[in-house]
N, C-alpha and C positions, 0 to 999 in steps of 0.2 A: 237654630230655633229663635223664633221671634219672641220679643218681649211680651209679657202678658197683657200690658196696658198699651194700647197703639198711641203713637205720638200725637195724632190728631185730637184725643181726648185731653191730653195733657196741655197742647196748645190751646185748646178752647178755654180750659180753665185759667191759663194764664191771661188770656186776651179779655176774659170777662172781668178781671180785676184791673185791667188797663195797665198791666206791668210790660215795660218795653224791654227789660232785660232780666231774664229770670234769675241769672247767677247775681245779680245785684238785689234781689227781693229781700225784704225784711223777713225775720223769724215769723212775725204773725202773718205776713203775706204767704209764706210757705205753708203754715198751718192751713189757712184758708183754702190755698190750692189744693193740698192733699186731701182736705176734707171734701172739697168739691168732687175730686175724682173718686173717692171712696164711696161717696153717695151715688155716683153715676154708675160705677162699675159693680158695686157690691163687694169689692174685694176688700179684705182687711189689711189695713196698713199697719206697717210697723213704724211709729211715729219715734223718731230720734232728733226732731228738730228743735223742740222748745224745751227749756229747761224750768219745767214745771214740776214740783214735787210730787212724786208718786207713792207718797205714806199718808197714813192718817194724821191729823194735826195732833200735837201733843195734848193728852187729855188734861194735864195740869192746866195748860192754859185755857181751854175750853171750859172746864168747870169755873175757873176764876172769873170768865168774862160773863159766863152765866149768870153767876151771883152778882156781879157788878150791875148787870142790866135789872135784874130784880130788885137791886138797892136803889134804882133810879138814876143811875148815872147819865142815861141817854137823854134826859130833859136839862143836862147842865153842860155848859162849855168847860172842856178842860182847861188847866192853866196852860198858857201858851209854851212855856219853857219846859212842861213835863209835870206829872204828879211826883210829889215828893217821895213816895215809896218806890216808884219805878227809877228816878235817878239815884237813889239810894243802893237799889239791888243792882242797877246796870254798873255803878261804881264798883261794887263789891264782885260782880261776876267778872269785870276785866281784872280785877286783882287775883281772882281765883285762877283764871284760865289764861291769862297773858303775863301776869304778875307786874302790871304797870299801875301806877298810883295814879289814878284820874278822880278828882273830887267829883261828887254829885253835881254839883253845880255845872261843871263841864259836860254832862252827859245830857243830850236833848233828843227827845222822841221825834220821829219823823214818819211820814207816810210811806214807809218802805225804804229800802236803801236808794231807791231810784229818786225819790224826793230828797233824799240826803246828798246824793251826788249833784243833782241840778242845783241846790242851793250852796253847796260847797263850790262849785264852778262859778256860780253868780257872785259870790262875795269875794271869793280869792282873786278874781278878775277886776274887782273894784278897788283892791288896796293901794294899787300904784300904777298910774296911767301907762308908764313905760312897759310895764308887765302885762302883755294883752294875749298871750298864747298858752294853751293848755298843751303839756307834753303827754302823749299816752305811751306807756311801756307795753308794747303789743307782743302777742295777740290779745284782744280784750273783748268785752262786752260790747256788741256794735251799736246799741241803743244810746251809749254814753256819749259817742261822737254825734248821734243824732240830737242829743241834749245840746251839745256845743253849738250845734247848726242852728237850733232853735234860739239859743240865746244870741247869736250873731258873733260868737268868738272864734278867733282863729285857733288852730291846733296844729301840732306836729306829732310825729308817730315814727317809731322803729319797732321792727321785729327783733325781740331779744334773742332769738334762736343762736345767732352767732356771736352773741355778747355776753354770755353767762361768765360768772365768777370774776376775776380781775379784770377782764376786757370791759366790763360794763362801765368801770370808772371813765375810762377814755370817751366811751361813746356818750355818755350823760354829759360831761364837760363840754363836748362839742355843741350841745345845745344850751347849756346854762351859760356858757360864756358869753353868748350873745346878750343876755340881760334882759331878755323879753318873757321868759317863762314865769308864769304866775303860779302854777300848780303843776304837780306830776302825778298820774293815776296809774295803779295797776290793780290786779287781783292776785290774792294769795290764800288758798291754793287758785290757780289760774283758770280762769274761763277764757277760751274753750280748752286749753291743752293740758289742763290739770297738772302742771309742773308746779313746784313750790320753791321760791326764792329762797336761799340758804342765809345764814346768819352774815357770812362775809359779804353778800351781795346788798343785804338791808343795811349794814354798817355802811358800805360805800353810799348808798342812796342817801341815809340819814346824814352823815358828814358832808356831803355834797349840798343837802338842803340847807343846812346851817351856813356854810361857807357862801353859796349863792343867795341865800334868803329867799328860798321858794318854800312853798307848802306842800307836803306830801299827802295825797288822798290814798289810804290804805283800805281797799274794798276787801272786807272780810265775810263776804255773802256766803262763803262755804266755811263758816268758822270751825276750825280745829279739825277738818275731814281730811287731814293727811294720815290715813289709817295705818302708814307704816309704823307710827309711834303711838303711844298711849297718852293721849293730851286729854283724856276725860276725867282725871282726877283732880278735884279742885284743890287749890292752894299747894299743889305738889308738881314738881318738874317730872316729866318736860312740859314746857307750856307752849302754847301757839306763839310762832316767833312774830316779832313785830319791829316795825322802824322805830317805834316810840322809844326803844331802847337805846337809839342813837341820835336823835335829835329832838328838840321841843316844837319843831314846825310840823305838825302833824294832825291829821283828822282821822279817826277810825271809823269805817262804815260797818256797822254790825246789824244784820238782817236777821228776822224773825222767820224768813220765808224758808230756808233750806234746812239749817240744823235743828230746827222746831217744827218745821212742816206747816208753818202758821202763814202761808203766803197769801191766802184769800182775805185776811184782815188788814193786810198792808201795814206792818208795823216793823220799825227798826230803831236804830239808835246811832246818832252821830257823836262820837266822843272826841273832844278835842283836847290837845295838851292844856294843863291849867295855864302855861305861860302864854300860849297862842290866845286862850279864851280872854285874857284880860290885856292883850296888847292893843294898842291903838295904831292906826295907819293914817297917814295923811290923804290919802284917796278917800276912805271911809269918812273921814271928817269933813273933807271938802263936799262930798255928796250928801251925808245925812246931818251934819251940823255937829258931829259928836258920836261917842260911842266906842266900845271896844269890839274886838273881832266877835267875841261871843255874843256880846248884847246886839250888834247889828245883826248877825246871822238870825238870832231868835226874833228879836222885836221889829225888825225891818223886813228881812226877807222872808222868812217862814210865816210871818203874820200876813204878808201880802198874798202869798202864795196858798195858803191854806187855813190860816186862822187857828192852827192847832192840829193835833192827831187825835183820832178816835178814842174817846175816853175809855170805854170798854176794853178796847185792844191794848191800851197802856197797861190796864189791870192785868190782863193775860200776860202780856210779856214780863211784868214786875213778878207774877207768880213762877213763871218758867226761870227766869234768872235766879230767884231765891231758892227755888227747889233744886236747881243744877248746882248752885254754890254750897247748898246745905249737903250735897251728897246724895239727895233722895230722888233725883231725876238724872238717870244716866242717858243724856240725850244722844251720845254718840254711838252707843249700842244699837239704837233704832237706825240711824242712818248709814251704818256699817253695810246694810242691804244693797246699798248702791255700789260698794266696792265688789261685792260678791256678784252682782250683775255684770259689772265691768269685766271682771275675769272670764266670765263665760262668754261673753260677747267678743271679748279680744280674741279668745280660742277658736271662735268660728270665722272671724275674719282672717285671721292669720292663716288657717286652714286653707283658704281659698286663695291666696297669693296677695291679700292686702298687706300693707305695712303700717306700723304705727308711726306717724310724722314725729311729733314731740315725744320722743321714747326715754329720754334721759334728764335726771336732775343732777347735772355735772356728771359725776361717774356713776350715780346711783339709777337704777331702774325706776321709772316713774310709777306712782302710786296707782292702785285702782281706786275709782272714785266716781263722781257725778257725771264727769265727761271723759273722753278721750278722742284722739285724732287719728285718721285713717287716710292712705292714699293708695291708689292702684297704679302699679307701674304701666307708664306710657298713656296715662288718661288725665287731663287736667282736672282740677278740683270742681271747676265749673260744669264741664260735660260729665262728670262722674255724677253729680248731683242730679243732672238731668236723666242719665242713663239709670240710676237706681230707683227713680221715682217711677220709672216703667216697670219696675219689678215690685212696687208697692212698699218701697222704703224710703222715707223722707229723711233728710239732714241738711244741714246748712253748710254752704261752702266756706273754707278758711279765707277766701279773699274779702269776706265782709268783715273779718274780724281784726283786720291791720296785719295779718299774716301775709309773709313773701313765700310760703311754702304752698304747695299744691295738695288739695285734699279736703277732707271735710270733719266738721265737729259731728261726734256722736255723743247724744244724751242718754243716759241709762234710765232715767226716771220713770218712763212710761211702759217699759218693758214688762211684758206679762210672761207668766210661767210657760204657756203654752207657745210663745213666740220664738224660743230658740230653735226649736225645730223648723219652724216656718222660716225663720231667717237663713237656716242651713239649707234647705232646699231652693230658696230663692237665689243665694249667692252661688249654689252650685250651678243654677241655670244660667245666671248672669255671666261667670267665668267661662262656662261652656261657649257662650256666644261672643265673649270678648277674650279670648286667649291672646296673650302677648307673645 
């Protein structure tokens, strides 16, 4: 049985975007390609390529932002280091759900975690001329490497798949012992694989960060979305695990996009340890004539990049943080829908001979959540991506995420209720044509 979408139509869409290697296409390019094919063929696509929230924005944020706009904030520049009420509520939220003590001063609003990461890369890599390389614990969010490329910074990367638990220490030291690593970045829960680093692994990372004096960027874009645990009760264990328990050399990237479904307003927080905020570095002093890490981050880097973060969006995030910390806004209850979608999708893929790539957190089965990863025996990830798009199913190859494993990232966010049966039928056709 031939695939329902001819390869000629797919190739035409790829060529129109001047993409030389489809397997290396960015997420946005894959979205554009699948959109073109969908429009030309009239065939409904099952979009699994882009991590865009598929739930309504948190109402408490929407109402707070509307009120702020009515109160006239649109005509006023926001304070560059953040509205006092947001800084206060961010500090309180971190205490409520991570159990870390970070002062309001050290909580800085950014135009989404993407800007937070970009600015963190920029400042961390200027602290010491000898430390000119970023280390990615992969797999990871492909665009973060694009940010390093835009900045002109070197980076190293390794797939953590074979280095979980105690094995992580030796692997990290093989990089840190060179003395050139300015910062280390990872996401937890992980994008794309959805594994969650454990306490013992975060302790290893934190202690090595202190020993080798490097900064950790902990990307919490999917804040507390490990649905195997009840992480949604403020000021009560269990808490979102964090490297902040084991070192003072850290930055937390907390996004409003996924946990609060507030992606469109581009709002997040960079929260740095109080010690790092007030620390001085020779490299920063030489470049800027003085200042602490925190003050350079805000008044030099952020000021130059965006001159602040949307005034009304800061009001929205402050309201959401406050309501969550007060126990009035149970944000995790809403986003648990992603876990339920993942469970249904996994069942369908497994039914047709697919396998979960990153299937374990050490001995524990991986959680169901925003993402998961799949492979099909005997088919490389790059070829699988092309093959599935012929059946109206779009996803990204793991090769673009720094993974050494063959397979694809599946995002659950855009799946509609009617598409489970549609996916079942299309995978049945795919496996019939591609039996191994």
